[in-house]
N, C-alpha and C positions, 0 to 999 in steps of 0.2 A: 726177697719179696718185700715190697714196701708196705708199711702199715698206714691205714687211714683212720681218722677219728671222726666222730660225729660232732665234736665240739666246734662251735663257730670261732673264727679267729678274731672277730671284732664284735663282740656281743654288746648290744645297747639295751637300755630299758625298753620293755615292750608290754603292751596290755594283754597280749596273748602269746607268751613265750612257749617255745618247745621245751621238752625235757632237757635236751642238750643245751639250750640257751640258759635254762635255770641252773644247770650244773656249772656252766662256764661263768655265769654271773656270781654264783656262790664262791667260786675259786678266786675271784678278784679281791684284792685288798679293799677295805672300806674307802680309803681316800680315792682309789681309782673309780669305784662305783659313784662316789659323789662327783668326781670330775666329769664322768660320762653323763650323769644327770644334768649337770651345768651346761655341758656341750649341747645336749638335746634341747634344753630350754632356750638356748640362744637362737635356735632355728626360727626363721620368720613365721612358719606355720604355728608356732607356739605363742605367737604374739598377735594373732588375728582374732578379732571378736566376731561372734556370730549371734544371730537371733534364733538359731535352731535350738530346739530343746534336746536334752540328752536322749530322749526316746527317738527323736527324728534322726539324730546322728547315728544311733545304733541301727535303726532301720536301714539307713543308707549304706552303712558298712556291711550289713548282712546281705543287702541286694548286690553289692559289688562282689562279695565272696561267692554268692550263688552264681553270678554271671561268669566268674572265672572257672567254676566247676563245670559249667555247661557250655563254655565257649571255647 
């Protein structure tokens, strides 16, 4: 019988990580954590300016989550 784990194979920084993601992140060496942060910040979305306030961004994210739960 094969064993499965809840650990993600390619964990990246997250604003809302699962317990499995937290454990997988903690298992990474510090230099790998830094490399993954650098990779994440190279993404075009991390270099886009917005006039939205943090509260507006949070409200929009909550709306998307609610839509996924009900859709």
